[in-house]
Short mmCIF file of the C-alpha atoms (twelve columns), coordinates in Angstrom:
data_MODEL
# 
_entry.id   MODEL 
# 
loop_
_atom_site.group_PDB 
_atom_site.id 
_atom_site.type_symbol 
_atom_site.label_atom_id 
_atom_site.label_alt_id 
_atom_site.label_comp_id 
_atom_site.label_asym_id 
_atom_site.label_seq_id 
_atom_site.Cartn_x 
_atom_site.Cartn_y 
_atom_site.Cartn_z 
_atom_site.pdbx_PDB_model_num 
ATOM 1   C CA . UNK A 1   -132.485 -50.634 -74.633 1 
ATOM 2   C CA . UNK A 2   -134.684 -53.332 -73.135 1 
ATOM 3   C CA . UNK A 3   -135.652 -52.049 -69.669 1 
ATOM 4   C CA . UNK A 4   -136.072 -48.292 -69.546 1 
ATOM 5   C CA . UNK A 5   -136.794 -45.905 -66.679 1 
ATOM 6   C CA . UNK A 6   -138.501 -42.675 -67.732 1 
ATOM 7   C CA . UNK A 7   -138.973 -40.149 -64.953 1 
ATOM 8   C CA . UNK A 8   -141.636 -37.582 -65.807 1 
ATOM 9   C CA . UNK A 9   -143.048 -40.038 -68.339 1 
ATOM 10  C CA . UNK A 10  -146.574 -38.625 -68.036 1 
ATOM 11  C CA . UNK A 11  -145.403 -35.202 -69.179 1 
ATOM 12  C CA . UNK A 12  -145.198 -33.531 -72.559 1 
ATOM 13  C CA . UNK A 13  -141.982 -34.884 -74.086 1 
ATOM 14  C CA . UNK A 14  -141.826 -37.817 -71.671 1 
ATOM 15  C CA . UNK A 15  -145.121 -39.348 -72.809 1 
ATOM 16  C CA . UNK A 16  -144.123 -39.209 -76.480 1 
ATOM 17  C CA . UNK A 17  -140.812 -40.805 -75.527 1 
ATOM 18  C CA . UNK A 18  -142.690 -43.583 -73.704 1 
ATOM 19  C CA . UNK A 19  -144.796 -44.171 -76.838 1 
ATOM 20  C CA . UNK A 20  -141.629 -44.534 -78.895 1 
ATOM 21  C CA . UNK A 21  -139.968 -46.890 -76.419 1 
ATOM 22  C CA . UNK A 22  -143.036 -49.124 -76.115 1 
ATOM 23  C CA . UNK A 23  -143.297 -49.158 -79.898 1 
ATOM 24  C CA . UNK A 24  -139.740 -50.475 -80.100 1 
ATOM 25  C CA . UNK A 25  -140.572 -53.349 -77.725 1 
ATOM 26  C CA . UNK A 26  -138.944 -52.063 -74.527 1 
ATOM 27  C CA . UNK A 27  -140.262 -52.608 -71.009 1 
ATOM 28  C CA . UNK A 28  -140.825 -49.157 -69.502 1 
ATOM 29  C CA . UNK A 29  -141.088 -47.964 -65.914 1 
ATOM 30  C CA . UNK A 30  -142.546 -44.461 -65.519 1 
ATOM 31  C CA . UNK A 31  -142.122 -42.457 -62.321 1 
ATOM 32  C CA . UNK A 32  -144.258 -39.306 -62.237 1 
ATOM 33  C CA . UNK A 33  -146.000 -37.358 -59.474 1 
ATOM 34  C CA . UNK A 34  -148.647 -36.260 -62.028 1 
ATOM 35  C CA . UNK A 35  -148.518 -32.722 -60.784 1 
ATOM 36  C CA . UNK A 36  -147.987 -31.584 -64.380 1 
ATOM 37  C CA . UNK A 37  -147.993 -34.913 -66.207 1 
ATOM 38  C CA . UNK A 38  -151.201 -36.717 -67.103 1 
ATOM 39  C CA . UNK A 39  -152.041 -40.399 -66.690 1 
ATOM 40  C CA . UNK A 40  -154.141 -40.261 -69.845 1 
ATOM 41  C CA . UNK A 41  -150.990 -39.425 -71.823 1 
ATOM 42  C CA . UNK A 42  -149.755 -42.930 -71.061 1 
ATOM 43  C CA . UNK A 43  -152.729 -44.811 -72.483 1 
ATOM 44  C CA . UNK A 44  -153.297 -48.259 -71.037 1 
ATOM 45  C CA . UNK A 45  -150.920 -49.362 -68.304 1 
ATOM 46  C CA . UNK A 46  -151.400 -52.902 -69.555 1 
ATOM 47  C CA . UNK A 47  -149.538 -52.411 -72.820 1 
ATOM 48  C CA . UNK A 48  -148.758 -56.109 -73.225 1 
ATOM 49  C CA . UNK A 49  -147.505 -55.946 -69.635 1 
ATOM 50  C CA . UNK A 50  -144.587 -53.760 -70.703 1 
ATOM 51  C CA . UNK A 51  -145.578 -50.470 -69.037 1 
ATOM 52  C CA . UNK A 52  -145.424 -49.952 -65.280 1 
ATOM 53  C CA . UNK A 53  -146.377 -46.631 -63.710 1 
ATOM 54  C CA . UNK A 54  -145.369 -45.432 -60.247 1 
ATOM 55  C CA . UNK A 55  -146.953 -42.265 -58.880 1 
ATOM 56  C CA . UNK A 56  -144.184 -40.750 -56.828 1 
ATOM 57  C CA . UNK A 57  -141.802 -37.868 -56.200 1 
ATOM 58  C CA . UNK A 58  -138.331 -38.212 -57.712 1 
ATOM 59  C CA . UNK A 59  -136.884 -36.572 -54.586 1 
ATOM 60  C CA . UNK A 60  -138.193 -39.367 -52.359 1 
ATOM 61  C CA . UNK A 61  -135.960 -42.405 -51.837 1 
ATOM 62  C CA . UNK A 62  -139.052 -44.318 -50.703 1 
ATOM 63  C CA . UNK A 63  -140.964 -43.518 -53.875 1 
ATOM 64  C CA . UNK A 64  -137.967 -44.623 -55.959 1 
ATOM 65  C CA . UNK A 65  -137.440 -47.917 -54.127 1 
ATOM 66  C CA . UNK A 66  -139.063 -49.976 -56.891 1 
ATOM 67  C CA . UNK A 67  -136.567 -48.627 -59.416 1 
ATOM 68  C CA . UNK A 68  -133.832 -50.926 -58.107 1 
ATOM 69  C CA . UNK A 69  -136.103 -53.959 -58.471 1 
ATOM 70  C CA . UNK A 70  -136.926 -52.953 -62.057 1 
ATOM 71  C CA . UNK A 71  -133.154 -52.911 -62.839 1 
ATOM 72  C CA . UNK A 72  -133.192 -50.541 -65.844 1 
ATOM 73  C CA . UNK A 73  -130.489 -50.655 -68.472 1 
ATOM 74  C CA . UNK A 74  -131.386 -47.142 -69.682 1 
ATOM 75  C CA . UNK A 75  -132.575 -43.990 -67.913 1 
ATOM 76  C CA . UNK A 76  -134.248 -40.938 -69.443 1 
ATOM 77  C CA . UNK A 77  -134.556 -38.389 -66.636 1 
ATOM 78  C CA . UNK A 78  -137.364 -36.211 -68.026 1 
ATOM 79  C CA . UNK A 79  -138.847 -35.049 -64.695 1 
ATOM 80  C CA . UNK A 80  -138.218 -31.342 -64.032 1 
ATOM 81  C CA . UNK A 81  -139.861 -27.978 -63.529 1 
ATOM 82  C CA . UNK A 82  -139.719 -26.368 -66.982 1 
ATOM 83  C CA . UNK A 83  -141.946 -23.307 -67.063 1 
ATOM 84  C CA . UNK A 84  -139.546 -20.376 -66.747 1 
ATOM 85  C CA . UNK A 85  -141.941 -17.859 -65.126 1 
ATOM 86  C CA . UNK A 86  -142.810 -20.441 -62.445 1 
ATOM 87  C CA . UNK A 87  -139.136 -21.248 -61.890 1 
ATOM 88  C CA . UNK A 88  -138.319 -17.546 -61.553 1 
ATOM 89  C CA . UNK A 89  -141.123 -17.123 -59.000 1 
ATOM 90  C CA . UNK A 90  -140.125 -20.291 -57.071 1 
ATOM 91  C CA . UNK A 91  -136.335 -20.557 -57.417 1 
ATOM 92  C CA . UNK A 92  -135.776 -22.782 -54.395 1 
ATOM 93  C CA . UNK A 93  -138.354 -25.289 -55.602 1 
ATOM 94  C CA . UNK A 94  -136.856 -25.248 -59.108 1 
ATOM 95  C CA . UNK A 95  -133.419 -26.063 -57.710 1 
ATOM 96  C CA . UNK A 96  -134.853 -28.686 -55.371 1 
ATOM 97  C CA . UNK A 97  -136.674 -30.588 -58.146 1 
ATOM 98  C CA . UNK A 98  -134.243 -30.038 -61.022 1 
ATOM 99  C CA . UNK A 99  -130.973 -30.520 -59.142 1 
ATOM 100 C CA . UNK A 100 -131.636 -32.559 -56.006 1 
ATOM 101 C CA . UNK A 101 -134.224 -34.637 -57.887 1 
ATOM 102 C CA . UNK A 102 -131.585 -35.645 -60.427 1 
ATOM 103 C CA . UNK A 103 -129.188 -36.589 -57.641 1 
ATOM 104 C CA . UNK A 104 -131.890 -38.732 -56.002 1 
ATOM 105 C CA . UNK A 105 -132.546 -40.608 -59.263 1 
ATOM 106 C CA . UNK A 106 -128.833 -41.276 -59.731 1 
ATOM 107 C CA . UNK A 107 -128.699 -42.728 -56.223 1 
ATOM 108 C CA . UNK A 108 -131.735 -44.906 -56.980 1 
ATOM 109 C CA . UNK A 109 -130.008 -46.530 -59.982 1 
ATOM 110 C CA . UNK A 110 -126.525 -46.927 -58.496 1 
ATOM 111 C CA . UNK A 111 -126.847 -50.738 -58.459 1 
ATOM 112 C CA . UNK A 112 -128.729 -50.988 -61.780 1 
ATOM 113 C CA . UNK A 113 -127.060 -52.640 -64.804 1 
ATOM 114 C CA . UNK A 114 -127.037 -49.375 -66.737 1 
ATOM 115 C CA . UNK A 115 -125.839 -49.032 -70.293 1 
ATOM 116 C CA . UNK A 116 -126.923 -45.418 -70.825 1 
ATOM 117 C CA . UNK A 117 -128.271 -42.444 -68.855 1 
ATOM 118 C CA . UNK A 118 -129.789 -39.476 -70.707 1 
ATOM 119 C CA . UNK A 119 -130.204 -36.121 -68.957 1 
ATOM 120 C CA . UNK A 120 -132.263 -33.527 -70.864 1 
ATOM 121 C CA . UNK A 121 -130.633 -30.168 -70.307 1 
ATOM 122 C CA . UNK A 122 -131.689 -27.039 -72.181 1 
ATOM 123 C CA . UNK A 123 -130.594 -24.517 -74.757 1 
ATOM 124 C CA . UNK A 124 -131.308 -22.038 -71.974 1 
ATOM 125 C CA . UNK A 125 -127.811 -22.682 -70.625 1 
ATOM 126 C CA . UNK A 126 -126.394 -20.714 -73.579 1 
ATOM 127 C CA . UNK A 127 -128.338 -17.497 -73.154 1 
ATOM 128 C CA . UNK A 128 -129.373 -15.457 -76.181 1 
ATOM 129 C CA . UNK A 129 -127.204 -14.930 -79.256 1 
ATOM 130 C CA . UNK A 130 -127.373 -13.964 -82.921 1 
ATOM 131 C CA . UNK A 131 -125.968 -17.241 -84.288 1 
ATOM 132 C CA . UNK A 132 -126.787 -20.916 -83.717 1 
ATOM 133 C CA . UNK A 133 -125.053 -22.290 -80.624 1 
ATOM 134 C CA . UNK A 134 -122.697 -25.291 -80.949 1 
ATOM 135 C CA . UNK A 135 -122.132 -27.563 -77.976 1 
ATOM 136 C CA . UNK A 136 -118.688 -26.023 -77.443 1 
ATOM 137 C CA . UNK A 137 -120.114 -22.566 -76.703 1 
ATOM 138 C CA . UNK A 138 -119.594 -21.397 -73.108 1 
ATOM 139 C CA . UNK A 139 -122.468 -21.846 -70.680 1 
ATOM 140 C CA . UNK A 140 -123.942 -18.537 -69.503 1 
ATOM 141 C CA . UNK A 141 -127.431 -19.131 -68.112 1 
ATOM 142 C CA . UNK A 142 -129.056 -16.023 -66.684 1 
ATOM 143 C CA . UNK A 143 -132.319 -17.396 -65.217 1 
ATOM 144 C CA . UNK A 144 -132.902 -20.003 -62.551 1 
ATOM 145 C CA . UNK A 145 -134.199 -22.659 -64.958 1 
ATOM 146 C CA . UNK A 146 -131.054 -22.508 -67.102 1 
ATOM 147 C CA . UNK A 147 -128.901 -22.382 -63.971 1 
ATOM 148 C CA . UNK A 148 -130.616 -25.511 -62.617 1 
ATOM 149 C CA . UNK A 149 -129.938 -27.341 -65.868 1 
ATOM 150 C CA . UNK A 150 -126.303 -26.226 -65.893 1 
ATOM 151 C CA . UNK A 151 -125.977 -27.579 -62.356 1 
ATOM 152 C CA . UNK A 152 -127.540 -30.826 -63.548 1 
ATOM 153 C CA . UNK A 153 -124.848 -31.076 -66.211 1 
ATOM 154 C CA . UNK A 154 -122.206 -30.860 -63.492 1 
ATOM 155 C CA . UNK A 155 -123.890 -33.727 -61.653 1 
ATOM 156 C CA . UNK A 156 -123.842 -35.775 -64.862 1 
ATOM 157 C CA . UNK A 157 -120.128 -35.050 -65.184 1 
ATOM 158 C CA . UNK A 158 -119.655 -36.476 -61.700 1 
ATOM 159 C CA . UNK A 159 -121.869 -39.464 -62.563 1 
ATOM 160 C CA . UNK A 160 -119.749 -40.194 -65.639 1 
ATOM 161 C CA . UNK A 161 -116.557 -40.032 -63.584 1 
ATOM 162 C CA . UNK A 162 -118.053 -42.502 -61.081 1 
ATOM 163 C CA . UNK A 163 -119.447 -44.864 -63.737 1 
ATOM 164 C CA . UNK A 164 -117.307 -44.446 -66.869 1 
ATOM 165 C CA . UNK A 165 -118.734 -47.599 -68.414 1 
ATOM 166 C CA . UNK A 166 -122.207 -46.058 -68.695 1 
ATOM 167 C CA . UNK A 167 -122.955 -44.022 -71.813 1 
ATOM 168 C CA . UNK A 168 -123.747 -40.615 -70.338 1 
ATOM 169 C CA . UNK A 169 -125.680 -38.149 -72.510 1 
ATOM 170 C CA . UNK A 170 -126.526 -34.510 -71.881 1 
ATOM 171 C CA . UNK A 171 -129.192 -33.515 -74.426 1 
ATOM 172 C CA . UNK A 172 -129.672 -29.756 -74.655 1 
ATOM 173 C CA . UNK A 173 -133.271 -29.409 -75.807 1 
ATOM 174 C CA . UNK A 174 -134.564 -26.366 -77.635 1 
ATOM 175 C CA . UNK A 175 -138.176 -25.162 -77.965 1 
ATOM 176 C CA . UNK A 176 -140.303 -28.284 -78.303 1 
ATOM 177 C CA . UNK A 177 -143.961 -27.960 -79.326 1 
ATOM 178 C CA . UNK A 178 -146.811 -30.298 -80.192 1 
ATOM 179 C CA . UNK A 179 -149.713 -32.210 -78.608 1 
ATOM 180 C CA . UNK A 180 -149.921 -32.928 -74.847 1 
ATOM 181 C CA . UNK A 181 -148.077 -29.808 -73.684 1 
ATOM 182 C CA . UNK A 182 -148.546 -29.495 -69.918 1 
ATOM 183 C CA . UNK A 183 -147.148 -25.995 -69.299 1 
ATOM 184 C CA . UNK A 184 -148.739 -22.691 -70.380 1 
ATOM 185 C CA . UNK A 185 -146.104 -21.827 -72.960 1 
ATOM 186 C CA . UNK A 186 -146.914 -19.613 -75.945 1 
ATOM 187 C CA . UNK A 187 -148.271 -22.210 -78.367 1 
ATOM 188 C CA . UNK A 188 -150.643 -23.932 -75.904 1 
ATOM 189 C CA . UNK A 189 -152.038 -20.509 -75.044 1 
ATOM 190 C CA . UNK A 190 -152.394 -19.714 -78.750 1 
ATOM 191 C CA . UNK A 191 -154.305 -22.980 -79.293 1 
ATOM 192 C CA . UNK A 192 -156.592 -22.179 -76.372 1 
ATOM 193 C CA . UNK A 193 -157.343 -18.702 -77.717 1 
ATOM 194 C CA . UNK A 194 -157.979 -20.027 -81.224 1 
ATOM 195 C CA . UNK A 195 -160.383 -22.616 -79.875 1 
ATOM 196 C CA . UNK A 196 -162.283 -19.929 -77.970 1 
ATOM 197 C CA . UNK A 197 -162.287 -17.533 -80.920 1 
ATOM 198 C CA . UNK A 198 -160.434 -14.899 -78.904 1 
ATOM 199 C CA . UNK A 199 -157.793 -12.374 -79.840 1 
ATOM 200 C CA . UNK A 200 -154.335 -13.770 -79.099 1 
ATOM 201 C CA . UNK A 201 -152.393 -11.573 -76.695 1 
ATOM 202 C CA . UNK A 202 -148.631 -11.846 -77.100 1 
ATOM 203 C CA . UNK A 203 -145.437 -10.104 -76.063 1 
ATOM 204 C CA . UNK A 204 -142.396 -9.749  -78.314 1 
ATOM 205 C CA . UNK A 205 -142.942 -11.069 -81.824 1 
ATOM 206 C CA . UNK A 206 -139.411 -10.679 -83.207 1 
ATOM 207 C CA . UNK A 207 -137.150 -13.073 -81.239 1 
ATOM 208 C CA . UNK A 208 -136.242 -16.270 -83.064 1 
ATOM 209 C CA . UNK A 209 -136.571 -19.638 -81.357 1 
ATOM 210 C CA . UNK A 210 -135.580 -23.107 -82.554 1 
ATOM 211 C CA . UNK A 211 -138.991 -24.805 -82.714 1 
ATOM 212 C CA . UNK A 212 -138.863 -28.590 -82.898 1 
ATOM 213 C CA . UNK A 213 -141.866 -30.927 -83.020 1 
ATOM 214 C CA . UNK A 214 -142.233 -33.173 -79.990 1 
ATOM 215 C CA . UNK A 215 -141.880 -36.544 -81.735 1 
ATOM 216 C CA . UNK A 216 -138.660 -35.279 -83.333 1 
ATOM 217 C CA . UNK A 217 -137.348 -34.377 -79.877 1 
ATOM 218 C CA . UNK A 218 -138.272 -37.835 -78.559 1 
ATOM 219 C CA . UNK A 219 -136.548 -39.492 -81.526 1 
ATOM 220 C CA . UNK A 220 -133.485 -37.337 -80.955 1 
ATOM 221 C CA . UNK A 221 -133.284 -38.469 -77.334 1 
ATOM 222 C CA . UNK A 222 -133.482 -42.137 -78.338 1 
ATOM 223 C CA . UNK A 223 -130.841 -41.612 -81.039 1 
ATOM 224 C CA . UNK A 224 -128.568 -39.875 -78.527 1 
ATOM 225 C CA . UNK A 225 -128.944 -42.776 -76.088 1 
ATOM 226 C CA . UNK A 226 -128.032 -45.317 -78.758 1 
ATOM 227 C CA . UNK A 227 -125.663 -43.377 -81.007 1 
ATOM 228 C CA . UNK A 228 -121.938 -43.347 -81.568 1 
ATOM 229 C CA . UNK A 229 -119.329 -40.755 -80.727 1 
ATOM 230 C CA . UNK A 230 -119.252 -37.727 -83.000 1 
ATOM 231 C CA . UNK A 231 -116.086 -36.942 -84.851 1 
ATOM 232 C CA . UNK A 232 -113.810 -34.144 -83.819 1 
ATOM 233 C CA . UNK A 233 -115.202 -30.673 -84.361 1 
ATOM 234 C CA . UNK A 234 -113.161 -27.831 -85.848 1 
ATOM 235 C CA . UNK A 235 -112.576 -24.684 -83.843 1 
ATOM 236 C CA . UNK A 236 -114.612 -22.796 -86.447 1 
ATOM 237 C CA . UNK A 237 -117.762 -24.134 -84.798 1 
ATOM 238 C CA . UNK A 238 -117.315 -21.546 -82.076 1 
ATOM 239 C CA . UNK A 239 -119.857 -18.729 -82.120 1 
ATOM 240 C CA . UNK A 240 -119.015 -15.897 -84.476 1 
ATOM 241 C CA . UNK A 241 -117.984 -12.795 -82.605 1 
ATOM 242 C CA . UNK A 242 -117.098 -14.717 -79.434 1 
ATOM 243 C CA . UNK A 243 -113.850 -16.069 -78.085 1 
ATOM 244 C CA . UNK A 244 -112.718 -19.255 -79.886 1 
ATOM 245 C CA . UNK A 245 -114.442 -22.328 -78.487 1 
ATOM 246 C CA . UNK A 246 -112.146 -24.416 -76.329 1 
ATOM 247 C CA . UNK A 247 -111.890 -28.155 -76.899 1 
ATOM 248 C CA . UNK A 248 -114.116 -29.388 -74.170 1 
ATOM 249 C CA . UNK A 249 -117.732 -29.562 -73.154 1 
ATOM 250 C CA . UNK A 250 -119.120 -26.223 -72.026 1 
ATOM 251 C CA . UNK A 251 -119.346 -26.144 -68.263 1 
ATOM 252 C CA . UNK A 252 -117.699 -29.539 -67.786 1 
ATOM 253 C CA . UNK A 253 -113.983 -29.022 -68.224 1 
ATOM 254 C CA . UNK A 254 -113.891 -32.568 -69.682 1 
ATOM 255 C CA . UNK A 255 -112.530 -33.625 -73.034 1 
ATOM 256 C CA . UNK A 256 -115.263 -33.462 -75.639 1 
ATOM 257 C CA . UNK A 257 -114.573 -37.008 -76.816 1 
ATOM 258 C CA . UNK A 258 -114.137 -38.488 -73.348 1 
ATOM 259 C CA . UNK A 259 -115.359 -42.064 -73.991 1 
ATOM 260 C CA . UNK A 260 -118.938 -42.565 -72.930 1 
ATOM 261 C CA . UNK A 261 -119.777 -38.883 -72.336 1 
ATOM 262 C CA . UNK A 262 -121.664 -36.922 -74.978 1 
ATOM 263 C CA . UNK A 263 -123.330 -33.515 -75.114 1 
ATOM 264 C CA . UNK A 264 -125.793 -32.940 -77.950 1 
ATOM 265 C CA . UNK A 265 -128.035 -30.100 -79.038 1 
ATOM 266 C CA . UNK A 266 -131.512 -31.336 -80.000 1 
ATOM 267 C CA . UNK A 267 -133.070 -28.803 -82.339 1 
ATOM 268 C CA . UNK A 268 -133.620 -27.981 -85.999 1 
ATOM 269 C CA . UNK A 269 -130.998 -25.280 -86.500 1 
ATOM 270 C CA . UNK A 270 -133.690 -22.966 -87.896 1 
ATOM 271 C CA . UNK A 271 -134.813 -19.764 -86.213 1 
ATOM 272 C CA . UNK A 272 -138.544 -18.989 -86.218 1 
ATOM 273 C CA . UNK A 273 -140.300 -15.931 -84.809 1 
ATOM 274 C CA . UNK A 274 -143.719 -16.036 -83.178 1 
ATOM 275 C CA . UNK A 275 -144.790 -13.744 -86.016 1 
ATOM 276 C CA . UNK A 276 -143.772 -16.517 -88.458 1 
ATOM 277 C CA . UNK A 277 -145.823 -18.985 -86.410 1 
ATOM 278 C CA . UNK A 278 -148.942 -16.808 -86.518 1 
ATOM 279 C CA . UNK A 279 -148.571 -16.333 -90.273 1 
ATOM 280 C CA . UNK A 280 -148.175 -20.084 -90.823 1 
ATOM 281 C CA . UNK A 281 -151.232 -20.876 -88.693 1 
ATOM 282 C CA . UNK A 282 -153.230 -18.406 -90.748 1 
ATOM 283 C CA . UNK A 283 -152.015 -20.006 -93.969 1 
ATOM 284 C CA . UNK A 284 -152.944 -23.504 -92.744 1 
ATOM 285 C CA . UNK A 285 -156.412 -22.586 -91.465 1 
ATOM 286 C CA . UNK A 286 -157.211 -20.094 -94.185 1 
ATOM 287 C CA . UNK A 287 -158.051 -17.472 -91.559 1 
ATOM 288 C CA . UNK A 288 -155.701 -14.668 -90.500 1 
ATOM 289 C CA . UNK A 289 -154.852 -14.869 -86.808 1 
ATOM 290 C CA . UNK A 290 -156.007 -11.938 -84.694 1 
ATOM 291 C CA . UNK A 291 -152.958 -10.913 -82.619 1 
ATOM 292 C CA . UNK A 292 -152.554 -8.063  -80.165 1 
ATOM 293 C CA . UNK A 293 -149.235 -7.196  -78.552 1 
ATOM 294 C CA . UNK A 294 -149.491 -6.563  -74.830 1 
ATOM 295 C CA . UNK A 295 -146.690 -4.476  -73.264 1 
ATOM 296 C CA . UNK A 296 -146.754 -6.333  -69.942 1 
ATOM 297 C CA . UNK A 297 -146.040 -9.602  -71.779 1 
ATOM 298 C CA . UNK A 298 -142.941 -8.210  -73.473 1 
ATOM 299 C CA . UNK A 299 -139.828 -9.788  -71.994 1 
ATOM 300 C CA . UNK A 300 -136.954 -7.441  -71.179 1 
ATOM 301 C CA . UNK A 301 -133.598 -8.474  -72.580 1 
ATOM 302 C CA . UNK A 302 -135.146 -10.896 -75.079 1 
ATOM 303 C CA . UNK A 303 -133.156 -12.330 -77.968 1 
ATOM 304 C CA . UNK A 304 -132.636 -15.235 -80.332 1 
ATOM 305 C CA . UNK A 305 -131.993 -18.828 -79.235 1 
ATOM 306 C CA . UNK A 306 -131.128 -21.328 -81.983 1 
ATOM 307 C CA . UNK A 307 -129.228 -24.613 -81.940 1 
ATOM 308 C CA . UNK A 308 -126.537 -26.020 -84.145 1 
ATOM 309 C CA . UNK A 309 -127.698 -29.685 -84.228 1 
ATOM 310 C CA . UNK A 310 -125.035 -30.979 -86.619 1 
ATOM 311 C CA . UNK A 311 -123.179 -33.019 -84.001 1 
ATOM 312 C CA . UNK A 312 -126.202 -35.196 -83.203 1 
ATOM 313 C CA . UNK A 313 -127.092 -35.530 -86.874 1 
ATOM 314 C CA . UNK A 314 -123.584 -36.610 -87.848 1 
ATOM 315 C CA . UNK A 315 -123.152 -38.948 -84.874 1 
ATOM 316 C CA . UNK A 316 -126.452 -40.802 -85.209 1 
ATOM 317 C CA . UNK A 317 -128.084 -40.057 -88.565 1 
ATOM 318 C CA . UNK A 318 -131.038 -38.477 -86.731 1 
ATOM 319 C CA . UNK A 319 -132.743 -35.466 -88.267 1 
ATOM 320 C CA . UNK A 320 -136.104 -33.761 -87.667 1 
ATOM 321 C CA . UNK A 321 -138.970 -35.044 -89.804 1 
ATOM 322 C CA . UNK A 322 -141.328 -32.085 -89.309 1 
ATOM 323 C CA . UNK A 323 -140.898 -28.604 -90.671 1 
ATOM 324 C CA . UNK A 324 -142.885 -25.759 -89.110 1 
ATOM 325 C CA . UNK A 325 -145.952 -26.136 -91.328 1 
ATOM 326 C CA . UNK A 326 -146.184 -29.911 -90.867 1 
ATOM 327 C CA . UNK A 327 -145.726 -29.649 -87.109 1 
ATOM 328 C CA . UNK A 328 -148.286 -26.889 -86.684 1 
ATOM 329 C CA . UNK A 329 -150.746 -28.806 -88.868 1 
ATOM 330 C CA . UNK A 330 -150.408 -31.808 -86.547 1 
ATOM 331 C CA . UNK A 331 -150.852 -29.626 -83.471 1 
ATOM 332 C CA . UNK A 332 -153.919 -27.840 -84.867 1 
ATOM 333 C CA . UNK A 333 -155.489 -31.172 -85.853 1 
ATOM 334 C CA . UNK A 334 -154.877 -32.594 -82.361 1 
ATOM 335 C CA . UNK A 335 -156.719 -29.575 -80.903 1 
ATOM 336 C CA . UNK A 336 -159.677 -30.016 -83.279 1 
ATOM 337 C CA . UNK A 337 -158.873 -26.765 -85.058 1 
ATOM 338 C CA . UNK A 338 -158.722 -28.170 -88.598 1 
# 
């Protein structure tokens, strides 16, 4: 992993990934339109001459022209529209960026000497369930963001068929949190309210999410790009109460151990409610958090969304370093709230 393209590298997860790659000695090319990403997340562009930043749109062949000259050996395609309410309100744009943008990036690297290509998908492709989802669970996205990511997985299946010598990774990310968040998800809004001394207005408090600290997500992506092939998984890893999981990657119809193609969940495997988060913040700060539930913020049809990350752990030795308290402590400190 010597020459790495990171699309969306000025964004939340992307910028932490860039930090990790530069720290390992790689040359990094970032392509970002900075609509949501931030240049300041990237620090100095002159990092020993190893960081190059292009301000451009991933859908534009002209903006991506320099990618061929850079000749990456690894691609992390982080650029996407992530915020679900925005995607629901602008479905055509979400599909345009998340699906056609991926296709444009693949075209831009068709002559590159690639060794690996990592596509961050989402746990949203699974839908809600009462048990942790393994990678073999059937895809059943019910909102446009999850649908766009499922479509992206199909494109990666095609890419792998066209370039079987390239390690092709679909990384299904769960709920990442931490410093530099660029979308108004729950925790950034909580931090903002805490900083202003305001009551925190929330919707449902009971659904469990798989909260993973951002540097753990970045490390998981790097491990997935480098790692080996996981061993065969027993049928028992199917979701309890569902039909038995077929041998194959959900939504692909390809053999799970097809050489060079991997699908990994990137999460902790632990379910956490927003009520748990508020309690932990109160414990860390020594001040109970003032929370008010607002009916209009309550999501209809809500449920639990938790990963089974054992495949990635067993294949690469990766595991999250931060538990909830440690991650929240880091986030609060970064916001000047400790």
